[in-house]
mmCIF file of the C-alpha atoms, coordinates in Angstrom:
data_MODEL
# 
_entry.id   MODEL 
# 
loop_
_atom_site.group_PDB 
_atom_site.id 
_atom_site.type_symbol 
_atom_site.label_atom_id 
_atom_site.label_alt_id 
_atom_site.label_comp_id 
_atom_site.label_asym_id 
_atom_site.label_entity_id 
_atom_site.label_seq_id 
_atom_site.pdbx_PDB_ins_code 
_atom_site.Cartn_x 
_atom_site.Cartn_y 
_atom_site.Cartn_z 
_atom_site.occupancy 
_atom_site.B_iso_or_equiv 
_atom_site.pdbx_formal_charge 
_atom_site.auth_seq_id 
_atom_site.auth_comp_id 
_atom_site.auth_asym_id 
_atom_site.auth_atom_id 
_atom_site.pdbx_PDB_model_num 
ATOM 1  C CA . MET A 1 1  ? 106.569 120.684 110.521 1.00 0.00 ? 1  MET A CA 1 
ATOM 2  C CA . VAL A 1 2  ? 107.743 117.420 108.505 1.00 0.00 ? 2  VAL A CA 1 
ATOM 3  C CA . SER A 1 3  ? 108.862 114.465 110.457 1.00 0.00 ? 3  SER A CA 1 
ATOM 4  C CA . SER A 1 4  ? 111.849 112.470 109.612 1.00 0.00 ? 4  SER A CA 1 
ATOM 5  C CA . TYR A 1 5  ? 111.157 109.972 106.775 1.00 0.00 ? 5  TYR A CA 1 
ATOM 6  C CA . GLN A 1 6  ? 110.245 106.228 107.885 1.00 0.00 ? 6  GLN A CA 1 
ATOM 7  C CA . PRO A 1 7  ? 110.980 103.778 105.124 1.00 0.00 ? 7  PRO A CA 1 
ATOM 8  C CA . ILE A 1 8  ? 107.947 101.510 103.664 1.00 0.00 ? 8  ILE A CA 1 
ATOM 9  C CA . SER A 1 9  ? 108.405 97.796  103.388 1.00 0.00 ? 9  SER A CA 1 
ATOM 10 C CA . CYS A 1 10 ? 110.210 96.774  100.187 1.00 0.00 ? 10 CYS A CA 1 
ATOM 11 C CA . SER A 1 11 ? 107.336 94.512  99.122  1.00 0.00 ? 11 SER A CA 1 
ATOM 12 C CA . MET A 1 12 ? 105.111 97.540  99.175  1.00 0.00 ? 12 MET A CA 1 
ATOM 13 C CA . TYR A 1 13 ? 107.530 99.725  97.205  1.00 0.00 ? 13 TYR A CA 1 
ATOM 14 C CA . ASP A 1 14 ? 107.845 96.914  94.586  1.00 0.00 ? 14 ASP A CA 1 
ATOM 15 C CA . VAL A 1 15 ? 104.065 97.014  94.263  1.00 0.00 ? 15 VAL A CA 1 
ATOM 16 C CA . LEU A 1 16 ? 104.151 100.751 93.698  1.00 0.00 ? 16 LEU A CA 1 
ATOM 17 C CA . GLU A 1 17 ? 106.923 100.235 91.017  1.00 0.00 ? 17 GLU A CA 1 
ATOM 18 C CA . VAL A 1 18 ? 104.995 97.833  88.958  1.00 0.00 ? 18 VAL A CA 1 
ATOM 19 C CA . ALA A 1 19 ? 101.883 100.173 89.401  1.00 0.00 ? 19 ALA A CA 1 
ATOM 20 C CA . ALA A 1 20 ? 104.186 102.920 88.049  1.00 0.00 ? 20 ALA A CA 1 
ATOM 21 C CA . LEU A 1 21 ? 105.233 100.854 85.024  1.00 0.00 ? 21 LEU A CA 1 
ATOM 22 C CA . ARG A 1 22 ? 101.789 99.692  84.402  1.00 0.00 ? 22 ARG A CA 1 
ATOM 23 C CA . LYS A 1 23 ? 100.141 103.265 85.171  1.00 0.00 ? 23 LYS A CA 1 
ATOM 24 C CA . LYS A 1 24 ? 97.686  101.264 87.538  1.00 0.00 ? 24 LYS A CA 1 
ATOM 25 C CA . LEU A 1 25 ? 94.929  102.591 89.546  1.00 0.00 ? 25 LEU A CA 1 
ATOM 26 C CA . LEU A 1 26 ? 95.349  102.199 93.330  1.00 0.00 ? 26 LEU A CA 1 
ATOM 27 C CA . HIS A 1 27 ? 93.281  103.074 96.182  1.00 0.00 ? 27 HIS A CA 1 
ATOM 28 C CA . LEU A 1 28 ? 95.415  104.554 98.952  1.00 0.00 ? 28 LEU A CA 1 
ATOM 29 C CA . SER A 1 29 ? 94.710  105.408 102.743 1.00 0.00 ? 29 SER A CA 1 
ATOM 30 C CA . ILE A 1 30 ? 96.352  108.417 103.754 1.00 0.00 ? 30 ILE A CA 1 
ATOM 31 C CA . SER A 1 31 ? 95.840  109.626 107.319 1.00 0.00 ? 31 SER A CA 1 
ATOM 32 C CA . GLY A 1 32 ? 92.443  107.857 107.083 1.00 0.00 ? 32 GLY A CA 1 
ATOM 33 C CA . THR A 1 33 ? 91.499  109.592 104.046 1.00 0.00 ? 33 THR A CA 1 
ATOM 34 C CA . LEU A 1 34 ? 90.922  107.512 100.875 1.00 0.00 ? 34 LEU A CA 1 
ATOM 35 C CA . GLN A 1 35 ? 92.243  108.556 97.734  1.00 0.00 ? 35 GLN A CA 1 
ATOM 36 C CA . GLU A 1 36 ? 92.176  107.007 94.142  1.00 0.00 ? 36 GLU A CA 1 
ATOM 37 C CA . ILE A 1 37 ? 95.419  107.548 92.043  1.00 0.00 ? 37 ILE A CA 1 
ATOM 38 C CA . ILE A 1 38 ? 96.734  106.446 88.751  1.00 0.00 ? 38 ILE A CA 1 
ATOM 39 C CA . VAL A 1 39 ? 100.469 105.812 89.606  1.00 0.00 ? 39 VAL A CA 1 
ATOM 40 C CA . LEU A 1 40 ? 102.938 107.371 87.319  1.00 0.00 ? 40 LEU A CA 1 
ATOM 41 C CA . ASP A 1 41 ? 106.225 107.412 89.073  1.00 0.00 ? 41 ASP A CA 1 
ATOM 42 C CA . VAL A 1 42 ? 107.909 106.248 92.334  1.00 0.00 ? 42 VAL A CA 1 
ATOM 43 C CA . TYR A 1 43 ? 111.271 107.735 93.177  1.00 0.00 ? 43 TYR A CA 1 
ATOM 44 C CA . ALA A 1 44 ? 113.547 108.936 95.884  1.00 0.00 ? 44 ALA A CA 1 
ATOM 45 C CA . LYS A 1 45 ? 114.458 112.461 96.356  1.00 0.00 ? 45 LYS A CA 1 
ATOM 46 C CA . GLY A 1 46 ? 117.481 112.917 99.274  1.00 0.00 ? 46 GLY A CA 1 
ATOM 47 C CA . LYS A 1 47 ? 116.469 110.350 101.897 1.00 0.00 ? 47 LYS A CA 1 
ATOM 48 C CA . GLU A 1 48 ? 112.774 110.347 101.181 1.00 0.00 ? 48 GLU A CA 1 
ATOM 49 C CA . GLU A 1 49 ? 110.507 108.419 98.746  1.00 0.00 ? 49 GLU A CA 1 
ATOM 50 C CA . PHE A 1 50 ? 107.734 109.766 96.817  1.00 0.00 ? 50 PHE A CA 1 
ATOM 51 C CA . LEU A 1 51 ? 104.800 108.695 94.456  1.00 0.00 ? 51 LEU A CA 1 
ATOM 52 C CA . ASP A 1 52 ? 103.484 110.922 91.686  1.00 0.00 ? 52 ASP A CA 1 
ATOM 53 C CA . GLY A 1 53 ? 100.312 110.256 89.897  1.00 0.00 ? 53 GLY A CA 1 
ATOM 54 C CA . VAL A 1 54 ? 97.041  111.810 88.933  1.00 0.00 ? 54 VAL A CA 1 
ATOM 55 C CA . ASP A 1 55 ? 93.473  111.877 90.439  1.00 0.00 ? 55 ASP A CA 1 
ATOM 56 C CA . PRO A 1 56 ? 91.452  109.619 87.870  1.00 0.00 ? 56 PRO A CA 1 
ATOM 57 C CA . HIS A 1 57 ? 88.262  111.582 88.485  1.00 0.00 ? 57 HIS A CA 1 
ATOM 58 C CA . ASN A 1 58 ? 89.634  115.260 87.961  1.00 0.00 ? 58 ASN A CA 1 
ATOM 59 C CA . GLY A 1 59 ? 93.075  114.827 86.469  1.00 0.00 ? 59 GLY A CA 1 
ATOM 60 C CA . ILE A 1 60 ? 94.529  116.854 89.419  1.00 0.00 ? 60 ILE A CA 1 
ATOM 61 C CA . PRO A 1 61 ? 98.350  115.768 89.824  1.00 0.00 ? 61 PRO A CA 1 
ATOM 62 C CA . LEU A 1 62 ? 99.174  114.225 93.048  1.00 0.00 ? 62 LEU A CA 1 
ATOM 63 C CA . HIS A 1 63 ? 102.420 114.157 94.920  1.00 0.00 ? 63 HIS A CA 1 
ATOM 64 C CA . ILE A 1 64 ? 102.727 111.926 97.939  1.00 0.00 ? 64 ILE A CA 1 
ATOM 65 C CA . ARG A 1 65 ? 105.413 111.069 100.534 1.00 0.00 ? 65 ARG A CA 1 
ATOM 66 C CA . LEU A 1 66 ? 105.421 107.231 100.761 1.00 0.00 ? 66 LEU A CA 1 
ATOM 67 C CA . ASP A 1 67 ? 105.575 107.075 104.575 1.00 0.00 ? 67 ASP A CA 1 
ATOM 68 C CA . THR A 1 68 ? 102.251 108.946 104.728 1.00 0.00 ? 68 THR A CA 1 
ATOM 69 C CA . ILE A 1 69 ? 100.425 106.048 103.262 1.00 0.00 ? 69 ILE A CA 1 
ATOM 70 C CA . ASP A 1 70 ? 98.518  103.948 105.808 1.00 0.00 ? 70 ASP A CA 1 
ATOM 71 C CA . SER A 1 71 ? 97.539  101.238 103.190 1.00 0.00 ? 71 SER A CA 1 
ATOM 72 C CA . LEU A 1 72 ? 97.071  100.573 99.675  1.00 0.00 ? 72 LEU A CA 1 
ATOM 73 C CA . PHE A 1 73 ? 94.670  98.442  97.843  1.00 0.00 ? 73 PHE A CA 1 
ATOM 74 C CA . ASP A 1 74 ? 94.950  96.930  94.503  1.00 0.00 ? 74 ASP A CA 1 
ATOM 75 C CA . SER A 1 75 ? 91.815  96.171  92.984  1.00 0.00 ? 75 SER A CA 1 
ATOM 76 C CA . SER A 1 76 ? 93.259  94.099  90.141  1.00 0.00 ? 76 SER A CA 1 
ATOM 77 C CA . GLU A 1 77 ? 94.775  91.827  92.538  1.00 0.00 ? 77 GLU A CA 1 
ATOM 78 C CA . ASN A 1 78 ? 92.108  92.054  95.211  1.00 0.00 ? 78 ASN A CA 1 
ATOM 79 C CA . LYS A 1 79 ? 95.092  92.789  97.755  1.00 0.00 ? 79 LYS A CA 1 
ATOM 80 C CA . THR A 1 80 ? 95.799  95.139  100.418 1.00 0.00 ? 80 THR A CA 1 
ATOM 81 C CA . TYR A 1 81 ? 99.400  96.258  101.403 1.00 0.00 ? 81 TYR A CA 1 
ATOM 82 C CA . VAL A 1 82 ? 100.717 98.105  104.520 1.00 0.00 ? 82 VAL A CA 1 
ATOM 83 C CA . PRO A 1 83 ? 104.010 100.062 104.670 1.00 0.00 ? 83 PRO A CA 1 
ATOM 84 C CA . LYS A 1 84 ? 105.696 98.067  107.441 1.00 0.00 ? 84 LYS A CA 1 
ATOM 85 C CA . GLN A 1 85 ? 109.603 98.888  107.655 1.00 0.00 ? 85 GLN A CA 1 
ATOM 86 C CA . CYS A 1 86 ? 111.920 96.963  105.512 1.00 0.00 ? 86 CYS A CA 1 
# 
């Protein structure tokens, strides 16, 4: 069962949008599991927001609902972001 969507912080969404524009590599923590992703797109579908990208190691496409992200680390800025609500 999928729980109702909980919006992430506007600042974290902004980071994801810039990452998509620049096709940046980010390090995500999702339910305690680390995932590297090259961000390709961030978008809303219905009342939920998603991230599409690709695993840089094997090229597998990734589709992630934004409220499943515990934190993200941008190594180019050496900064960690958490999805506190807007």
